[in-house]
DSSP file (Angstrom, degrees, kcal/mol; ACC not computed):
  #  RESIDUE AA STRUCTURE BP1 BP2  ACC     N-H-->O    O-->H-N    N-H-->O    O-->H-N    TCO  KAPPA ALPHA  PHI   PSI    X-CA   Y-CA   Z-CA
    1    1 A X     >        0   0    0      0, 0.0     4,-1.2     0, 0.0     0, 0.0   0.000 360.0 360.0 360.0 -43.2  -21.3  -32.3    1.6
    2    2 A X  H  >  +     0   0    0      1,-0.2     4,-2.0     2,-0.2     5,-0.2   0.812 360.0  58.0 -71.3 -30.5  -24.2  -33.0   -0.8
    3    3 A X  H  > S+     0   0    0      1,-0.2     4,-2.3     2,-0.2    -1,-0.2   0.904 103.9  50.3 -69.3 -40.7  -26.6  -33.9    2.0
    4    4 A X  H  > S+     0   0    0      2,-0.2     4,-1.9     1,-0.2    -1,-0.2   0.873 110.6  50.5 -67.2 -35.5  -26.2  -30.5    3.7
    5    5 A X  H  X S+     0   0    0     -4,-1.2     4,-1.7     2,-0.2    -1,-0.2   0.917 112.0  46.7 -66.5 -43.4  -26.9  -28.7    0.4
    6    6 A X  H  X S+     0   0    0     -4,-2.0     4,-1.9     1,-0.2    -2,-0.2   0.887 111.0  52.4 -66.0 -39.3  -30.0  -30.7   -0.2
    7    7 A X  H  X S+     0   0    0     -4,-2.3     4,-1.7     1,-0.2    -1,-0.2   0.886 107.9  51.7 -64.2 -38.8  -31.2  -30.1    3.3
    8    8 A X  H  X S+     0   0    0     -4,-1.9     4,-1.5     1,-0.2    -1,-0.2   0.855 108.7  51.7 -67.0 -35.5  -30.7  -26.4    3.0
    9    9 A X  H  X S+     0   0    0     -4,-1.7     4,-1.4     1,-0.2    -1,-0.2   0.894 110.7  46.2 -70.3 -39.7  -32.8  -26.3   -0.2
   10   10 A X  H  X S+     0   0    0     -4,-1.9     4,-1.2     1,-0.2    -1,-0.2   0.825 108.6  56.4 -73.3 -30.0  -35.7  -28.2    1.3
   11   11 A X  H  < S+     0   0    0     -4,-1.7     4,-0.3     1,-0.2    -1,-0.2   0.887 108.6  46.6 -68.6 -37.6  -35.7  -26.0    4.4
   12   12 A X  H >< S+     0   0    0     -4,-1.5     3,-0.8     1,-0.2    -1,-0.2   0.842 109.5  54.7 -71.9 -33.2  -36.1  -22.8    2.4
   13   13 A X  H 3< S+     0   0    0     -4,-1.4    -1,-0.2     1,-0.2    -2,-0.2   0.778 104.7  53.5 -72.4 -25.9  -38.8  -24.3    0.3
   14   14 A X  T 3< S+     0   0    0     -4,-1.2     2,-0.8    -5,-0.1    -1,-0.2   0.519  82.0 100.1 -88.2  -3.8  -41.0  -25.2    3.3
   15   15 A X    X   -     0   0    0     -3,-0.8     3,-0.6    -4,-0.3     4,-0.4  -0.730  51.4-172.8 -84.3 106.5  -40.9  -21.7    4.8
   16   16 A X  T 3  S+     0   0    0     -2,-0.8     4,-0.5     1,-0.2     3,-0.3   0.753  79.5  53.1 -74.9 -23.4  -44.3  -20.1    3.8
   17   17 A X  T 3> S+     0   0    0      1,-0.2     4,-2.1     2,-0.1    -1,-0.2   0.592  87.8  81.6 -87.0  -9.9  -43.6  -16.6    5.1
   18   18 A X  H <> S+     0   0    0     -3,-0.6     4,-1.2     1,-0.2    -1,-0.2   0.881  90.9  49.2 -63.9 -39.9  -40.3  -16.2    3.2
   19   19 A X  H  > S+     0   0    0     -4,-0.4     4,-1.2    -3,-0.3    -1,-0.2   0.889 112.8  46.7 -68.1 -40.3  -42.0  -15.3   -0.1
   20   20 A X  H  > S+     0   0    0     -4,-0.5     4,-1.5     1,-0.2    -2,-0.2   0.885 108.6  55.1 -69.1 -38.7  -44.2  -12.6    1.5
   21   21 A X  H  X S+     0   0    0     -4,-2.1     4,-0.5     1,-0.2    -1,-0.2   0.805 106.2  52.5 -66.4 -28.0  -41.4  -11.1    3.4
   22   22 A X  H  < S+     0   0    0     -4,-1.2     4,-0.4     1,-0.2    -1,-0.2   0.826 112.7  44.3 -75.0 -31.1  -39.5  -10.6    0.2
   23   23 A X  H  X S+     0   0    0     -4,-1.2     4,-2.3    -3,-0.2     3,-0.3   0.659  92.8  84.3 -85.2 -17.3  -42.4   -8.8   -1.4
   24   24 A X  H  X S+     0   0    0     -4,-1.5     4,-2.6     1,-0.2     5,-0.2   0.884  87.6  50.1 -57.7 -45.0  -43.2   -6.7    1.6
   25   25 A X  H  X S+     0   0    0     -4,-0.5     4,-1.9    -3,-0.2    -1,-0.2   0.885 111.9  49.0 -62.2 -35.8  -40.6   -3.9    0.8
   26   26 A X  H  > S+     0   0    0     -4,-0.4     4,-1.9    -3,-0.3    -2,-0.2   0.913 111.9  48.4 -68.7 -42.0  -41.9   -3.6   -2.7
   27   27 A X  H  X S+     0   0    0     -4,-2.3     4,-2.0     1,-0.2    -2,-0.2   0.925 111.9  49.3 -63.2 -44.8  -45.5   -3.4   -1.5
   28   28 A X  H  X S+     0   0    0     -4,-2.6     4,-2.3     1,-0.2    -1,-0.2   0.866 107.6  55.2 -62.1 -36.6  -44.5   -0.7    1.1
   29   29 A X  H  X S+     0   0    0     -4,-1.9     4,-2.3    -5,-0.2    -1,-0.2   0.901 108.4  47.7 -64.8 -40.7  -42.7    1.3   -1.6
   30   30 A X  H  X S+     0   0    0     -4,-1.9     4,-2.1     2,-0.2    -1,-0.2   0.861 110.5  52.2 -68.4 -35.2  -45.8    1.4   -3.8
   31   31 A X  H  X S+     0   0    0     -4,-2.0     4,-2.1     2,-0.2    -2,-0.2   0.930 111.8  45.4 -65.3 -45.2  -48.0    2.4   -0.8
   32   32 A X  H  X S+     0   0    0     -4,-2.3     4,-2.1     1,-0.2     5,-0.3   0.903 111.5  53.2 -64.7 -41.0  -45.6    5.3    0.0
   33   33 A X  H  X>S+     0   0    0     -4,-2.3     4,-2.1     1,-0.2     5,-1.3   0.892 108.6  50.8 -60.0 -40.8  -45.4    6.3   -3.7
   34   34 A X  I  <>S+     0   0    0     -4,-2.1     5,-2.8     1,-0.2     6,-0.3   0.938 114.3  41.8 -63.2 -47.6  -49.2    6.5   -3.8
   35   35 A X  I  <5S+     0   0    0     -4,-2.1    -1,-0.2     1,-0.2    -2,-0.2   0.772 121.1  40.9 -75.5 -25.3  -49.6    8.7   -0.8
   36   36 A X  I  <5S+     0   0    0     -4,-2.1    -1,-0.2    -5,-0.2    -2,-0.2   0.759 133.5   8.0 -93.2 -26.3  -46.7   11.0   -1.6
   37   37 A X  I  X5S+     0   0    0     -4,-2.1     4,-1.4    -5,-0.3    -3,-0.2   0.770 124.6  42.8-122.3 -51.1  -47.1   11.4   -5.4
   38   38 A X  I  ><S+     0   0    0     -5,-1.3     4,-2.2     2,-0.2     5,-0.2   0.937 111.9  49.2 -74.2 -47.5  -50.3   10.0   -6.9
   39   39 A X  H  ><S+     0   0    0     -5,-2.8     4,-2.0     1,-0.2    -1,-0.2   0.918 112.2  46.8 -63.2 -46.0  -52.9   11.1   -4.4
   40   40 A X  H  > S+     0   0    0     -6,-0.3     4,-2.4     1,-0.2    -1,-0.2   0.881 111.8  52.5 -63.2 -34.7  -51.8   14.8   -4.2
   41   41 A X  H  X S+     0   0    0     -4,-1.4     4,-2.1     1,-0.2    -1,-0.2   0.902 109.1  48.9 -66.7 -39.7  -51.6   15.0   -7.9
   42   42 A X  H  X S+     0   0    0     -4,-2.2     4,-1.9     2,-0.2    -1,-0.2   0.873 110.4  52.0 -65.8 -36.2  -55.2   13.7   -8.3
   43   43 A X  H  X S+     0   0    0     -4,-2.0     4,-2.2     2,-0.2    -2,-0.2   0.917 109.8  48.2 -66.0 -43.8  -56.4   16.2   -5.6
   44   44 A X  H  X S+     0   0    0     -4,-2.4     4,-2.3     1,-0.2    -2,-0.2   0.891 110.6  51.7 -64.2 -38.8  -54.8   19.1   -7.5
   45   45 A X  H  X S+     0   0    0     -4,-2.1     4,-2.1     2,-0.2    -1,-0.2   0.891 109.8  49.3 -64.7 -39.1  -56.3   17.9  -10.8
   46   46 A X  H  X S+     0   0    0     -4,-1.9     4,-2.0     2,-0.2    -2,-0.2   0.900 111.5  49.0 -67.0 -40.6  -59.8   17.7   -9.2
   47   47 A X  H  X S+     0   0    0     -4,-2.2     4,-2.0     2,-0.2    -2,-0.2   0.896 111.4  49.7 -65.2 -40.2  -59.4   21.3   -7.7
   48   48 A X  H  X S+     0   0    0     -4,-2.3     4,-2.4     2,-0.2    -2,-0.2   0.893 109.4  51.6 -66.2 -39.6  -58.3   22.6  -11.1
   49   49 A X  H  X S+     0   0    0     -4,-2.1     4,-2.2     1,-0.2    -1,-0.2   0.902 109.9  49.2 -63.6 -40.7  -61.3   21.0  -12.8
   50   50 A X  H  X S+     0   0    0     -4,-2.0     4,-1.3     2,-0.2    -1,-0.2   0.882 110.4  51.7 -65.2 -37.8  -63.6   22.6  -10.3
   51   51 A X  H  < S+     0   0    0     -4,-2.0     4,-0.4     2,-0.2     3,-0.2   0.921 110.3  48.3 -62.7 -44.9  -61.9   26.0  -10.8
   52   52 A X  H >< S+     0   0    0     -4,-2.4     3,-1.0     1,-0.2    -2,-0.2   0.899 111.7  49.1 -63.9 -41.8  -62.4   25.7  -14.6
   53   53 A X  H 3< S+     0   0    0     -4,-2.2    -1,-0.2     1,-0.2    -2,-0.2   0.760 108.1  54.8 -71.0 -23.5  -66.0   24.7  -14.3
   54   54 A X  T 3< S+     0   0    0     -4,-1.3    -1,-0.2    -3,-0.2    -2,-0.2   0.426  77.0 123.9 -91.6   1.2  -66.8   27.6  -11.9
   55   55 A X    <   +     0   0    0     -3,-1.0     2,-0.3    -4,-0.4    -3,-0.0  -0.410  36.0 173.4 -66.3 134.1  -65.5   30.4  -14.2
   56   56 A X    >   -     0   0    0     -2,-0.1     3,-1.7    17,-0.0    15,-0.2  -0.877  40.9 -74.3-134.9 168.4  -68.1   33.1  -14.9
   57   57 A X  T 3  S+     0   0    0     -2,-0.3    15,-0.2     1,-0.2     3,-0.1  -0.418 116.8  28.8 -63.7 134.0  -68.2   36.5  -16.7
   58   58 A X  T 3  S+     0   0    0     13,-2.6    -1,-0.2     1,-0.4    14,-0.1   0.232  85.0 133.2  98.3 -12.3  -66.5   39.2  -14.5
   59   59 A X    <   -     0   0    0     -3,-1.7    12,-2.8    11,-0.1     2,-0.5  -0.427  52.2-135.1 -69.3 146.3  -64.1   36.9  -12.8
   60   60 A X  E     +AB  70 100A   0     40,-0.6    40,-3.0    10,-0.2     2,-0.3  -0.916  35.2 169.5-105.2 127.2  -60.5   38.1  -12.6
   61   61 A X  E     -AB  69  99A   0      8,-2.6     8,-2.0    -2,-0.5     2,-0.4  -0.815  32.2-137.6-134.0 167.7  -57.9   35.4  -13.4
   62   62 A X  E     -AB  68  98A   0     36,-2.2    35,-2.4    -2,-0.3    36,-1.7  -0.998  24.3-142.9-126.1 134.3  -54.3   34.7  -14.2
   63   63 A X  E >   - B   0  96A   0      4,-2.3     3,-1.5    -2,-0.4    33,-0.2  -0.348  31.3 -99.7 -88.5 173.4  -53.3   32.3  -16.9
   64   64 A X  T 3  S+     0   0    0     31,-2.2    32,-0.1     1,-0.3    -1,-0.1   0.768 123.7  55.9 -63.4 -26.6  -50.4   29.9  -17.0
   65   65 A X  T 3  S-     0   0    0     30,-0.2    -1,-0.3     2,-0.1    31,-0.1   0.471 123.1-103.7 -85.5  -2.4  -48.4   32.3  -19.1
   66   66 A X  S <  S+     0   0    0     -3,-1.5     2,-0.5     1,-0.3    -2,-0.1   0.554  70.9 145.9  94.4   8.6  -48.8   35.1  -16.5
   67   67 A X        -     0   0    0      2,-0.0    -4,-2.3     1,-0.0     2,-0.4  -0.692  31.8-159.2 -82.8 125.6  -51.5   37.1  -18.3
   68   68 A X  E     +A   62   0A   0     -2,-0.5     2,-0.3    -6,-0.2    -6,-0.2  -0.862  27.2 134.8-105.2 139.4  -54.0   38.7  -15.9
   69   69 A X  E     -A   61   0A   0     -8,-2.0    -8,-2.6    -2,-0.4     2,-0.4  -0.985  50.8 -96.1-168.8 174.8  -57.4   39.8  -17.1
   70   70 A X  E     -AC  60  82A   0     12,-2.0    12,-3.1    -2,-0.3     2,-0.3  -0.888  40.7-117.9-106.8 134.4  -61.1   40.0  -16.5
   71   71 A X  E     + C   0  81A   0    -12,-2.8   -13,-2.6    -2,-0.4    10,-0.2  -0.549  35.5 169.0 -74.4 128.2  -63.4   37.4  -18.2
   72   72 A X  E     +     0   0A   0      8,-3.1     2,-0.3     1,-0.4    -1,-0.2   0.615  68.0  18.7-110.7 -21.3  -65.8   38.9  -20.6
   73   73 A X  E     - C   0  80A   0      7,-1.1     7,-2.8   -17,-0.1     2,-0.5  -0.983  60.4-160.7-152.9 138.4  -67.1   35.8  -22.4
   74   74 A X  E     + C   0  79A   0     -2,-0.3     5,-0.2     5,-0.2     2,-0.2  -0.983  17.1 166.8-122.8 126.8  -67.2   32.1  -21.5
   75   75 A X        -     0   0    0      3,-2.6    -2,-0.0    -2,-0.5    18,-0.0  -0.542  52.9 -80.4-120.5-168.0  -67.7   29.3  -24.1
   76   76 A X  S    S+     0   0    0     -2,-0.2     3,-0.0     1,-0.2    17,-0.0   0.937 120.8   3.8 -64.1 -48.6  -67.1   25.6  -23.9
   77   77 A X  S    S+     0   0    0      1,-0.1    16,-2.3    16,-0.1    17,-0.3   0.614 126.0  50.4-113.9 -17.2  -63.4   25.5  -24.5
   78   78 A X  E     - D   0  92A   0     14,-0.3    -3,-2.6    15,-0.1     2,-0.3  -0.867  55.6-158.7-126.0 155.8  -62.3   29.1  -24.6
   79   79 A X  E     -CD  74  91A   0     12,-2.8    12,-2.4    -2,-0.3     2,-0.5  -0.960  18.7-131.5-127.2 151.2  -62.7   32.3  -22.6
   80   80 A X  E     -CD  73  90A   0     -7,-2.8    -8,-3.1    -2,-0.3    -7,-1.1  -0.907  24.2-161.0-103.8 126.5  -62.3   35.9  -23.7
   81   81 A X  E     -CD  71  89A   0      8,-3.5     8,-2.5    -2,-0.5     2,-0.8  -0.880  15.6-145.2-110.1 136.8  -60.2   38.0  -21.4
   82   82 A X  E     +CD  70  88A   0    -12,-3.1   -12,-2.0    -2,-0.4     6,-0.2  -0.899  24.7 170.4 -95.9 110.6  -60.1   41.8  -21.3
   83   83 A X  E     -     0   0A   0      4,-1.8     2,-0.3    -2,-0.8    -1,-0.1   0.656  67.7  -3.4 -96.9 -18.9  -56.4   42.6  -20.5
   84   84 A X  E >  S- D   0  87A   0      3,-1.2     3,-2.0   -15,-0.0     2,-0.2  -0.922 105.1 -53.2-156.0 175.2  -56.7   46.3  -21.0
   85   85 A X  T 3  S-     0   0    0      1,-0.3     3,-0.1    -2,-0.3    -2,-0.0  -0.430 125.8  -7.4 -60.6 124.9  -59.3   48.8  -22.1
   86   86 A X  T 3  S+     0   0    0     -2,-0.2     2,-0.6     1,-0.2    -1,-0.3   0.597 108.6 115.6  61.6  16.9  -60.7   47.6  -25.5
   87   87 A X  E <   +D   84   0A   0     -3,-2.0    -4,-1.8     2,-0.0    -3,-1.2  -0.953  39.0 171.6-116.4 114.7  -58.1   44.8  -25.7
   88   88 A X  E     -D   82   0A   0     -2,-0.6     2,-0.3    -6,-0.2    -6,-0.2  -0.953   8.7-175.5-124.2 142.2  -59.5   41.3  -25.6
   89   89 A X  E     -D   81   0A   0     -8,-2.5    -8,-3.5    -2,-0.4     2,-0.5  -0.930  20.7-129.8-130.4 156.4  -57.8   38.0  -26.1
   90   90 A X  E     +D   80   0A   0     -2,-0.3     2,-0.3   -10,-0.2   -10,-0.2  -0.913  29.4 172.3-107.4 134.4  -59.1   34.4  -26.3
   91   91 A X  E     -D   79   0A   0    -12,-2.4   -12,-2.8    -2,-0.5     2,-0.1  -0.940  37.3 -97.2-133.9 158.0  -57.4   31.7  -24.2
   92   92 A X  E >   -D   78   0A   0     -2,-0.3     3,-1.3   -14,-0.2     4,-0.3  -0.446  29.8-124.5 -71.1 148.2  -58.2   28.1  -23.5
   93   93 A X  G >  S+     0   0    0    -16,-2.3     3,-1.8     1,-0.3    -1,-0.1   0.865 109.5  63.0 -60.5 -36.2  -60.0   27.4  -20.2
   94   94 A X  G 3  S+     0   0    0    -17,-0.3    -1,-0.3     1,-0.3   -16,-0.1   0.672  90.4  68.4 -65.6 -16.1  -57.3   25.0  -19.2
   95   95 A X  G <  S+     0   0    0     -3,-1.3   -31,-2.2   -32,-0.1     2,-0.3   0.632  74.8 104.0 -78.0 -13.2  -54.7   27.8  -19.3
   96   96 A X  E <   +B   63   0A   0     -3,-1.8   -33,-0.2    -4,-0.3     3,-0.1  -0.546  37.3 163.6 -72.7 127.7  -56.3   29.4  -16.2
   97   97 A X  E     +     0   0A   0    -35,-2.4     2,-0.4    -2,-0.3   -34,-0.2   0.632  58.3  31.2-116.2 -22.3  -54.3   28.8  -13.1
   98   98 A X  E     -B   62   0A   0    -36,-1.7   -36,-2.2   -47,-0.0     2,-0.6  -0.996  57.1-148.9-146.4 134.9  -55.5   31.3  -10.5
   99   99 A X  E     -B   61   0A   0     -2,-0.4   -38,-0.2   -38,-0.2     2,-0.2  -0.919  26.2-149.6-101.9 119.0  -58.7   33.0   -9.7
  100  100 A X  E     -B   60   0A   0    -40,-3.0   -40,-0.6    -2,-0.6     3,-0.1  -0.527  21.9-100.4 -87.8 153.1  -58.1   36.4   -8.2
  101  101 A X    >   -     0   0    0     -2,-0.2     3,-1.6     1,-0.1     4,-0.2  -0.388  54.8 -84.4 -65.6 151.4  -60.3   38.2   -5.6
  102  102 A X  T 3  S+     0   0    0      1,-0.2    -1,-0.1     2,-0.1   -43,-0.1  -0.297 114.5  23.7 -59.7 138.6  -62.6   40.9   -7.1
  103  103 A X  T 3> S+     0   0    0     -3,-0.1     4,-0.9     3,-0.0    -1,-0.2   0.450  83.9 117.8  86.7   2.4  -60.9   44.3   -7.5
  104  104 A X  H <> S+     0   0    0     -3,-1.6     4,-0.7     1,-0.2     3,-0.5   0.892  71.7  54.4 -68.5 -39.2  -57.4   42.9   -7.7
  105  105 A X  H  4 S+     0   0    0      1,-0.2     3,-0.5    -4,-0.2    -1,-0.2   0.808 102.9  56.4 -68.6 -28.4  -56.8   44.2  -11.2
  106  106 A X  H  4 S+     0   0    0      1,-0.2    -1,-0.2     2,-0.2    -2,-0.2   0.815 102.7  56.5 -70.5 -28.5  -57.7   47.7  -10.3
  107  107 A X  H  <        0   0    0     -4,-0.9    -1,-0.2    -3,-0.5    -2,-0.2   0.697 360.0 360.0 -75.1 -18.5  -55.1   47.7   -7.6
  108  108 A X     <        0   0    0     -4,-0.7    -1,-0.2    -3,-0.5    -2,-0.2   0.487 360.0 360.0 -76.3 360.0  -52.4   46.8  -10.1
């Protein structure tokens, strides 16, 4: 009885592929996690950064809070939006979520 137990322990210790095969599902799970969650999030962040850097005076935008307006002034961290005639507000650049085609606000 003791000999068979000792023999089973030495047989498992001499198998070099056993350790890798146990780690393979965990490695595959991290690879799938990267391609399904991390990579698309990094792509969206890069696109948003490019959108923020490309803002110029006269662009029509929508903020994260749903405010639509035309940019009248751009500074380092803030932009000034004209939301109605003679009504201007300042919002952070990071709050911009969507760049509208020219003339969209007149159609509203």
